[in-house]
N, C-alpha and C positions, 0 to 999 in steps of 0.2 A: 626833792629834786624833780624837775619836769623838763621834758624836751619836746621838740616838735614831733618826735617819733612816737613817744608814748608817755604816759604819766606814771611816775614811780608810785608804788603802793607798798606800805609797810604793813605786814600782817602780824597777828599775835604769834608769840612763840609756840612752836609745835602745831601750827595750823596746817590744814591740808587745802589744796587748791581744788576747786570744783571743776567739773567736766567742761563747763562753758567758759572757764577762765584759764587759757593756756599758760603754761609756765613762763614762756618768754614774753608774755604781755606784762610781766611784772619785773621789778628790780628786786632781786633776792639779796638780802643782807646776810653775809656769811658768818660762820662761826669764827672765832679768833684763831690766829695762827699760833702753833705751839713750838715753832722753831726757836731754839735758844740763841741769844745774841753772843757777840764776842765778850760781853760782860759776864758770860756764864750765868745767864738768867736761869734760876732754878725752875724745875718743872712745876713746883708748887706755885711759884710766882706767876708762871705762865697760865696756869689754870685760874688763878685769881684774876689776872688780867682778862682772861676769857669770860669769866662770869660777869665782870663789869660791862664788857662790850655787848653781852647778850641781852642786856636789859630791854633793848628795843629791836632785837634782830630776829629775823626768820633764819633758822639754821639748817633746815633740811630741805633739799631739793626733792627728795622722794620720801615723804613721810610714810608712804605705804610700806616701803622697805624697812624704814627705821622702826616703825611701831609693830611690825609683824613678828613679835617675839613669843607669842603663845605657841604651845605645843599642839594645840587643837588642829584638826584637819581643816585645810583651807579649800574653799571652792575653787574650781578651775578658773572661774571668771575673775577672781581676785589675784591670780598669779601674774607676775610681771613677765614671765617667760614660759615658753613651752619646754617640754623635755628636750626636744631637738635643738632649740635655741640654747638651752643651758649647756648641753654637751658641746655645742660649737664654741661657745664662749670659754668653757673650761679647757677644751683642747688647745685653743689659740693661746690662752694665758700660760698653760703648762709648757707649750712649745717655746714661748718667749723666755720663760724662766730656765728651762733645761738648756736651751741654746746658749744663753748668757753664762750659765754655770760652766758649760763646756768651754766657752771662750776663755774664761779665767784659767782653766787648766791648760789650754793650748798656749796661752800667752806666757805663762810661767814655765812652760816647756820649751819656749823659744820658737814656736811655730808662727807667732804673730809679732809684728814690729810696730814701733811708734806708740801713740797713745790709743788706748782702747777704753771706751766709756760704756759701762754696762747699765742695763735698764731694770735690774731686779727691784721689785717693789712697786713699779709704776705701770705694771701690765694692764691694770683696769682701764687706764686712759686709752692706750693704743687699741685694745680689744673693743672697748665700749664705743669708740668712734668708728674705727676703720672697718669693722665687720658689718657696718650698716651701709657701706658704700657699694657702688657698682664698679665694674672694672674700668669704665670710662672716666670715673672720678679721679682726681689727682690728690696726691699727698706730697707735702714738702716737709722735710724733717730737719734735724739738727745733727750735731756730732754724735748724739746718742740715738743712732738710727737703725740699728740691726733689727729690733723688734717691730718697728713701723714697717720695714720692708717685708718681714715675715707675715705680719697681719694682712698686708695688701696682696699677698699671694706669691711673692718672690720665693722660689724654692730654697729650702734650707741649704742644699748643697751649693747653690750659686752664692748665697751670702757667706757661707763658711769659706768657699774658695776665694772669694774676694778678700776676706780677712787674711787668708794665707798668701795673698798676692799672686794667685795663679790665673792662667788664661781662661779657665772655666768660670771665673767669677762674673758677677753681673756687670762689672766694668772692666772685664778682662785683666784684672789684677792691678789696674792703674788708679783705682779709687781708694781702696783700703777701708779701714773701719769707719771713717768719718764722711765718706762720700758714696754711699749706696745710691745707685741709680738704675732704673729699669724702664725703658720706653714701653715695653710690652705691658707692664703693670701700672703705668702712669705714676711711678715713684720718681719725682722730679729732682731727687737728690737729697743727700745729707749735706749740711754746710758746716764747715769747721769754725768759721767766725760767726759769733752770735749776731742775729738779726739779718744775716745775708739772705736767708731763704724767704723772708716775709715779702719782699718786693717780687720775687719770682712767683710765689703763690698768688699774689695780687694780680700779676700779669696773666697767670693761668686762668684765674677767675674772670678777668676781663675778656680773654679769648672766648670763654663759654658764652658770655653775654653778647659779644660781638657776633658770634656765629648765629645765635638765636635771633637777635633783633635786627641785625644789619644784613646778614647773609640769608635770613629767613629759614634757618634750619630748625623747624618747629620741635623736633625731637631732641634737640641739644639742651638738656637740663642738667648738665654736668656741674658738679660742685667741687670745690677745692678745700682741703684741710691744711692749715698752716700750723705746725707744731713748733713751740719754742718755750723757753724757760723763764722763770721769774727775773733772772738777771738781764735778759734781753729787753724787758719792759721799761728800762730806763734809757733805751737807745732811740735815736731819732727815726730810724726806718719804721719802727713800730707805729709811731704816731702819724707819720706821713701816710702809711698804708691804711691805718684806721680811717683817716680822713678821706682818702681816695675811694676806699671800699664803700663808705657810707654815702659819699657824694653821688657815686654812680650805681649804688645798690647792687654791688657785685655778689655773686653766689659763693661766698667764702665764709668759713668758720675759723676764727683765730682761737687756737687751743693753747692756753697757757698751762704748761706742766709745772706748777709751782711746787717744787720739792724743798722749798724753804732755804736752800743754800745755793749760792752762785760760787762754785768751787769752795772757797773757805769763807765767803762773806755771807753772814746771816741776812736773810731777806728783810728782817725787821730793822736792820741798821742801814740798808742801802737805798731805801726809798722813802719819800715823805709820807706816803699813804700806802700801807702794805696791802690794802684791798684792791687788787688789780682790776677786778671786774667793774669797778666804778668808772674806769676809763671808757667803757663802751657807751653808756648813756651820755658822756661828755661829747661824744662824736655823733650821737643820734642813732645808736644801735643798742639792742638789748645787751646787758651785761649780766652774766650769771655766775654764781659761785657754786661749786659742787664738790662733794666728798670724792676725791680722786682715788681713794682706796676701796671704793665700792663700785664694781663694774655695772651693777644694775642702776644705780643712781646716775652714773656717767652716761649709760645707754639711754636713759629716759631723756636727759637733756639733749644728747646727741640727736635723737630722733626728731625733736622739735626744731633744732637748729638746722639740721640737714633738710628737713621738710620746708622750712622757711626759704632756704637758699634755692631749692628746686622750684618753688612756686614764684620765684622772682621777687621775694620780699626783702632781700638784702642780707647783709652780713650779721654775724653774732660773735660776741666775745665771750668765751667760756674759760673761767679760771678753775682748774682742777687742782685742789690742794692734795698733794701726794707726797711721797717720800722715797728716796732711793736707799736701798739696804746696803749698798757698798759705797766706797769712797767715790770721789768725783771721777777718777779713772783708776785703772789697775796700778798706776804708779803712785796713787795717793794713799798714805797710811791711815787716813781718816781719823786723825787725832784731835780735830778741832770741835767736832760735834759732841755734845753732852751725852754720856752713856745712858742717862735716864731718858733722854729724848729718843735715842735710837731704840731702846727697849720698849718704849711706849708704842712706837710705830710698828715694831716687830710683831706686837700682839694684834695688829690690824692688817695682817697679810691679806691682800685682796683675793688670792686663790683660796685660802682657808675660808674666807667670808662667803665666797660663792658656793663652795662645797656645803657649808653649814646651811645656807638658804635652800639648796636643792634637797638636802637630806630632810630638813624640817618640813618641807612641803611634799615629800614623797615623790619627787621627780626622778630620782636616780637611786641606785644602790652602790655600795662600795665596789662590788665586782665590776660594774660598768666603768667606773672611773679607773680602776686598775688596768683594764684593757687599754684605755687611752694612755695611761702613764707608760705602759709597756710599748705601745706604738710610737710614742714620742721619743722614748729612750733609743729605740732602734733607728728612728729617723735621724736623730742627732748623731748617733755613732756612725751611721752610713755617710752623713755629710762630712764628717771628719776624714773617714777613709777615702772618700771621693776627692776631697781637697788635697789630702796628702799625696795622693797618686797622680794628681793633675800636673801638667808641665808648667814651668815658669815662662813668662813672656820672653819672646825673642828680643834681642837688643834693638833691632830696627823698629820695634814698637814704641821705643822710648819717647819719641816726640810726636807720635800720633795723637790727635785730639788735643793738642797743645796750641798749635798755630793754625792760622787760616789755611795754609798749605797743609793738607792732612799728612804729608810725609815729612814735615819738619822744616828745614831751612831752605828748601827749594832744590833747584837743579844746578849742579856745578858746571864748570867750563867743559868738562868731558861729556856732558849730557846725562850723567847719572845722578840719582838722588844723593845728596850729600850725606844723609844719615846712613846710607849703605856703605860708605867708605870705611874700611876697617880702622882708619886713624881718626874717625870723626869724634870719638869720645875721649881722645888722649888729651885734649886741651881745647880751649875756646879761641885762642889767639889766631889759629890758622883757619877758623871757620868763617 
């Protein structure tokens, strides 16, 4: 495969890239997908299929991480992270996991309403990408957005309050689980309908380019991350925005969180080619597949993708193969996925993998991680107490941020805002 943007290069299995050949200058052929189909594809068959596909494929984005299995002491120069970076990554991932576990408890206690989609298992993607960003950079999320907001710096108490529908939430209780938004932190929203956020992210990236090239704001090197899932990649907005981003060389990274299932539809059954990363080169941008259960591999790819965007070199499509440890939402009994598949991915917990790497390379000790665990537990508990004690929105807030008139349906004959009339919500016939 060749494009005007770069030439694809297939490397030998388990090869490593040299320092003068950056990762995103190549097309990386991924390992096979292990998600079982609705035909109940056995795990053994999946591994057999994987072996066949790997005959010509490069499977590791970060072979340094993959091959570093020896117990011998590593030199500092060979480490992928410093101690400080490792602790930051660990704290962010533990925060995401603990927060989502608490959300499950609060949902079943009746503190949250509607659909709540948890992020357990996918923390390496959010942490690996978002912790590399500046405050001015933008993030656009999906309905599974709590942890993206946390990684970008939105306080846990604001996210929890939003889930409780309280005025102290980041959207004053009007967004709920699927619509986290923070102007202060440049979180441009979670979007309930799949694909909705990709055009918004593309527009944000266009804003950055316009400010830099037309308004001559030389210091505007802001980038945008667009997160979405494998199910979204069959939708039209995805392709339209890939085309626009490549055409105008927009500073955006399209991050596919491929957890192998679109609600109850296996990824292997829903698309003609399950290797989503290939769609990048088709539009003239690098396409990369990465192990989304390994934060260090994700982070390595993210560094280069973000760097390309900041330098004005255009967009990147990154497919992170990951897995959610819970059902699609807390209302999903999760009976469609093969237990063997779930058990397989449970052994690849991204938090456990990071701890193992840091221990093997003598970066941290158990006591240091326990301090972080305790800190996060207290933070999450405090966020629940804060949210529970916060007030619910006043009724006259109901139609704010809904219509162009910020107060709702305008001014009535008596000169008062109609939404302030006590009879306003009794029925719509009189409005």
